[in-house]
VOGU-3710 file (C-alpha; in Angstrom, 3 decimals, decimal comma):
1> mttpvaqivd> -2,764/25,661/7,317  -0,051/23,241/8,508  -1,037/19,912/9,846  -0,761/19,830/13,633  2,195/17,911/15,132  1,399/15,272/17,716  3,056/16,664/21,024  5,453/14,135/22,641  6,408/15,110/26,082  8,951/12,624/27,270
11> aaayaqaved> 10,701/9,311/26,190  7,903/7,097/27,407  5,503/9,013/25,196  8,010/8,832/22,281  8,448/4,943/22,702  4,649/4,555/22,591  4,439/6,774/19,623  6,933/4,690/17,517  5,194/1,516/18,536  1,708/2,913/17,471
21> avkaaaayya> 3,259/4,334/14,151  4,883/1,016/13,400  1,732/-0,931/13,991  -0,346/1,330/12,042  1,948/1,156/9,107  2,333/-2,454/9,042  -1,419/-2,857/9,091  -2,004/-0,343/6,226  0,897/-1,722/4,083  -0,046/-5,482/4,708
31> ggtspldddt> -3,825/-5,076/4,080  -4,999/-1,634/3,458  -6,342/-1,228/6,955  -5,064/0,789/9,895  -6,148/1,728/13,430  -5,185/5,525/12,493  -6,407/7,618/9,740  -3,912/9,332/7,531  -4,205/12,634/9,349  -3,616/11,166/12,733
41> ydrlvrgiea> -0,616/9,069/11,367  0,799/12,022/9,672  0,574/14,041/12,842  2,190/11,086/14,872  5,125/10,888/12,451  5,756/14,537/12,387  5,660/14,443/16,268  8,178/11,551/16,288  10,284/13,514/13,834  10,199/16,660/16,173
51> weaehpdqvl> 11,135/14,554/19,191  13,988/12,936/17,367  15,363/16,351/16,160  15,605/17,560/19,737  16,832/14,252/21,173  18,992/12,651/18,441  20,802/10,340/21,021  17,410/8,697/21,983  16,143/7,656/18,531  14,849/4,123/18,638
61> pdsptgkvag> 16,041/1,650/15,903  12,542/0,925/14,999  11,390/4,413/14,378  9,463/4,917/11,269  11,357/8,153/10,277  13,764/7,821/7,426  12,257/4,568/6,178  10,119/3,717/3,170  6,707/2,566/4,097  7,612/3,377/7,822
71> gavegdipht> 9,916/0,397/7,855  6,692/-1,882/8,055  7,393/-4,156/5,032  10,191/-6,147/3,577  10,609/-7,913/0,150  12,873/-10,496/-1,362  13,011/-9,510/-5,078  15,709/-6,711/-5,387  14,529/-3,357/-7,073  16,424/-2,213/-10,192
81> vamlsldnvf> 16,623/1,338/-8,679  15,353/1,999/-5,134  11,674/2,430/-4,967  11,366/5,246/-2,585  8,369/7,096/-0,691  7,757/10,860/-0,873  8,046/13,451/1,786  4,884/15,420/2,348  3,833/19,070/2,689  0,323/20,145/3,976
91> saeeftawtr> -0,057/23,786/3,018  0,997/26,247/0,269  3,455/27,720/2,804  5,236/24,466/3,388  5,218/23,769/-0,329  6,818/27,150/-1,083  9,458/26,537/1,858  10,195/23,078/0,097  10,650/24,737/-3,083  13,192/27,409/-1,671
101> sltrrigrdv> 15,110/24,615/-0,175  15,276/22,702/-3,463  16,471/25,877/-5,213  19,162/26,148/-2,634  20,141/22,602/-3,235  20,427/22,626/-6,872  21,699/26,277/-7,008  18,993/27,526/-9,379  15,342/27,643/-9,852  13,566/24,458/-11,004
111> sqwsvepkld> 13,144/24,655/-14,782  9,697/22,989/-14,912  7,315/21,265/-12,547  5,335/18,114/-13,103  1,914/18,021/-11,301  -0,015/14,700/-10,896  -2,816/13,288/-8,605  -1,480/11,140/-5,852  -3,418/7,922/-6,271  -4,541/5,920/-3,166
121> glavaarytr> -3,272/2,494/-4,235  -0,286/0,398/-4,013  3,082/0,977/-5,765  4,362/-1,678/-7,932  7,150/-2,300/-10,632  6,118/-4,054/-13,724  9,298/-5,449/-15,710  8,926/-6,067/-19,437  11,317/-8,186/-21,623  11,034/-7,591/-25,310
131> grliqlitrg> 7,739/-6,223/-24,670  6,180/-8,947/-22,489  5,280/-8,416/-19,038  7,389/-10,921/-17,047  7,292/-9,911/-13,367  5,355/-7,615/-11,114  6,687/-6,509/-7,782  5,597/-4,499/-4,805  7,461/-1,612/-3,248  8,443/-3,587/-0,151
141> dgtagedvsh> 10,974/-1,718/1,855  12,244/0,199/-1,191  15,212/-1,937/-1,968  13,229/-5,098/-2,466  9,661/-6,338/-2,775  7,415/-9,127/-3,024  6,695/-10,899/-6,276  3,095/-10,640/-7,038  3,432/-11,728/-10,722  0,350/-14,080/-10,403
151> aigtieglpe> -1,710/-10,882/-10,773  -0,534/-10,484/-14,325  -3,594/-10,333/-16,474  -6,102/-9,181/-13,874  -5,016/-5,456/-13,876  -6,463/-3,036/-16,447  -4,138/-0,417/-17,734  -1,008/-2,937/-17,438  -0,886/-4,575/-20,758  0,653/-8,073/-21,106
161> alsepvsvev> 2,383/-6,930/-24,356  3,591/-3,339/-24,937  3,098/-1,771/-28,410  6,863/-2,165/-28,942  9,243/-5,048/-27,991  11,257/-3,146/-25,681  12,758/-4,128/-22,275  11,634/-1,559/-19,698  10,244/-1,280/-16,055  7,045/0,676/-15,616
171> rgevlmttdq> 6,252/1,910/-12,255  2,867/2,989/-10,926  -0,132/2,405/-8,605  -2,521/-0,415/-8,398  -5,972/0,471/-7,094  -9,731/-0,211/-7,505  -11,992/2,297/-9,036  -15,306/2,882/-7,267  -17,093/0,438/-9,864  -14,268/-2,268/-9,373
181> fehantvrta> -14,599/-1,973/-5,591  -18,493/-2,452/-5,646  -18,108/-5,491/-8,101  -15,227/-6,987/-5,851  -17,569/-6,749/-2,767  -20,452/-8,563/-4,914  -18,126/-11,367/-6,014  -16,375/-11,738/-2,653  -19,905/-11,954/-0,667  -21,130/-14,316/-3,302
191> hggqpfanpr> -18,396/-16,530/-2,378  -19,047/-16,441/1,324  -16,535/-13,703/2,262  -16,828/-10,513/4,247  -16,900/-7,429/2,184  -13,684/-5,358/1,712  -13,642/-2,383/4,052  -12,341/0,062/1,329  -10,816/0,088/-2,181  -7,275/0,142/-0,897
201> naaagtlrak> -7,858/-2,794/1,380  -9,592/-4,468/-1,688  -6,668/-3,854/-3,937  -4,029/-4,859/-1,410  -5,667/-8,280/-0,574  -6,613/-9,035/-4,179  -3,112/-8,120/-5,474  -1,441/-10,613/-3,011  -4,138/-13,333/-3,182  -2,706/-16,479/-4,998
211> eraytvpmtf> -5,430/-19,170/-4,238  -8,822/-17,479/-4,443  -11,623/-19,266/-6,126  -12,237/-15,892/-8,032  -10,731/-12,933/-9,664  -11,637/-9,304/-9,647  -10,263/-6,612/-11,871  -8,090/-3,773/-10,516  -6,473/-0,754/-12,600  -2,925/0,382/-12,992
221> fgygllplad> -1,835/4,063/-13,515  1,736/4,459/-14,508  4,028/7,160/-12,998  7,520/6,038/-13,915  9,545/4,432/-16,730  13,196/3,349/-16,491  15,605/0,969/-18,220  16,544/-2,517/-17,142  19,912/-4,332/-17,384  18,921/-5,687/-20,821
231> teaalaarlg> 17,314/-2,469/-22,349  18,921/-1,407/-25,551  21,622/1,168/-24,903  20,181/3,957/-26,919  16,814/3,654/-25,329  18,279/3,508/-21,851  19,995/6,668/-22,510  17,025/8,334/-23,783  14,930/7,160/-20,742  17,759/8,583/-18,384
241> eaahselmrq> 17,765/12,024/-20,161  13,969/12,514/-20,576  11,778/14,814/-18,510  9,148/13,073/-16,283  6,383/14,350/-18,589  8,050/12,914/-21,638  8,420/9,647/-19,958  4,570/9,586/-19,175  3,965/10,298/-22,834  6,275/7,292/-23,832
251> aaalgvktta> 4,513/5,100/-21,371  1,044/5,924/-22,734  2,357/5,460/-26,418  3,587/1,883/-25,315  -0,028/1,140/-24,108  0,400/1,841/-20,374  -2,536/3,577/-18,618  -1,683/6,942/-17,163  -3,751/9,676/-15,664  -3,785/11,469/-19,002
261> atavpgvtae> -7,172/10,137/-20,007  -8,737/11,101/-16,613  -10,271/14,294/-15,361  -6,977/15,013/-13,406  -4,232/14,526/-16,127  -0,637/15,155/-15,125  0,370/18,676/-16,404  3,606/20,737/-16,307  3,883/24,083/-14,698  6,698/26,697/-14,896
271> tgeqvlarvk> 6,246/28,332/-11,459  5,206/27,470/-8,038  2,189/29,692/-8,466  0,970/27,621/-11,350  1,732/24,504/-9,279  -0,644/25,779/-6,357  -3,302/26,672/-8,977  -3,272/22,934/-10,171  -3,195/21,664/-6,795  -6,447/23,637/-6,023
281> eiaglraelp> -8,019/22,384/-9,404  -7,422/18,639/-8,583  -8,591/19,153/-5,052  -11,806/20,611/-6,295  -12,280/17,577/-8,442  -11,620/15,125/-5,957  -15,035/14,093/-4,986  -16,118/13,499/-8,515  -13,134/11,166/-9,368  -13,941/7,403/-9,994
291> fgidgivika> -10,832/6,498/-7,798  -9,298/7,715/-4,598  -6,702/10,282/-4,183  -5,125/11,664/-0,983  -2,985/14,473/-2,515  -1,022/15,623/-5,436  2,526/14,716/-6,451  4,713/17,604/-7,570  8,245/16,625/-9,074  11,024/18,490/-10,678
301> dlaadqqtag> 10,167/17,609/-14,348  13,607/17,661/-15,964  16,114/14,986/-15,401  18,863/17,415/-14,963  17,130/18,989/-11,894  16,368/15,645/-10,441  19,908/14,356/-10,936  21,385/17,328/-9,298  18,825/17,285/-6,243  19,442/13,544/-5,675
311> sgsraprwai> 17,712/11,345/-3,087  17,747/10,595/0,548  17,394/7,232/2,055  13,562/7,346/2,116  12,534/9,962/-0,435  13,680/11,872/-3,615  14,673/15,523/-2,828  13,118/16,650/-6,157  9,696/15,447/-5,451  7,007/15,992/-2,725
321> ayklpavekv> 3,457/14,927/-1,858  0,931/17,803/-1,131  -1,506/15,999/1,099  -5,000/16,972/0,954  -7,141/17,323/4,166  -8,935/14,130/5,092  -12,595/13,855/4,197  -14,800/14,919/7,237  -18,260/13,416/8,036  -20,316/13,720/11,252
331> trllevewnv> -21,006/10,529/13,352  -21,907/9,680/16,946  -19,269/8,653/19,549  -20,749/5,557/21,135  -18,155/4,843/23,806  -14,568/5,090/24,812  -12,309/2,070/25,229  -9,141/2,617/27,359  -6,109/0,670/26,288  -2,683/0,473/27,962
341> grtgiiaprg> 0,241/0,383/25,448  3,554/-1,655/26,169  5,145/1,388/27,871  2,317/2,031/30,052  0,867/5,008/28,276  -2,895/4,973/28,217  -4,382/5,182/24,614  -8,134/5,812/24,434  -10,008/4,814/21,304  -13,395/6,021/20,458
351> vlepvqidgs> -15,986/3,526/19,154  -18,031/5,286/16,499  -21,448/4,821/14,940  -20,219/3,340/11,513  -19,711/5,938/8,777  -18,543/5,793/5,093  -15,782/8,071/4,179  -14,193/7,490/0,696  -15,323/3,997/0,487  -14,127/3,013/3,926
361> tityatlll> -16,384/2,185/6,905  -14,941/4,126/9,940  -15,881/2,604/13,307  -13,053/3,766/15,619  -10,939/6,762/16,077  -7,827/7,536/18,071  -8,439/10,090/20,849  -5,767/12,500/21,927  -5,400/13,360/25,599
//
């Protein structure tokens, strides 16, 4: 079933939707919290995209479409290669339509697919020089990120020294497992702080914290491996020609944690049907995993297919995120707050009896008129 699109009826509603989406993205990427849940945000952005497709002369400059992280964040450390986001699909039908468009773009069927869980964390780039971890950078706006090298040594799965003295960049997600999240809240409250709302909020705050009186562990899962300017030429050539699945094997051999040792390891598939079967398998294991996922990442595995497909300004054309439905629970609506946005649009918000979903305490919900 396709995720519904928020209906935007006029320019004022469009402006309000852009404002709401930008605020939600800023809150999410700054600290892991957001006034909108993932499904509501996805519906809102898809509604914005639909409005802009019909009214291309009315697109606002701060629209989140076509921008990494919804245009909500910036950075000052340039990335070696643009660190892009992913476009989304929400159903088998949308995935199949996307594969057909990719086939048309590259002029042939994709040779092989890579299928991995989409981890609910923060994307970072870890730069190693002669095998030593020297710099850690957030995704930022995709072209530059924030230096968070102070967190080196506190992230499990991201070794301070690789097994070989090579100069490479490892990309992946920093997150907190369920156990790490519980430990972080125990430590935080013992130091007089308020509990973190959810694992992503905890990881986001902890990764950026520089002067806390305590440290708590996080976990890294690698999803990319690429050369740096000082990478030995022969190694750089091999990395540029290797399939994604081979890069993940190389990263693991260097001592970097990947999903290979989890219950949902990355696999390769030959057909779209095999991809969808794996999507179903990962979705079935979601509740049992010791870390949060919000979808499955599907990539053309071979470098040749990726290079032919190329990338847009926001996302690669050879990869897609198959988003999973939000976890649903029943709670009580306590009251409705009526807020008036900058453009005069009334935006009702439901106040809920607190309910736990995937480690997050939900107390508000956006209501659609």
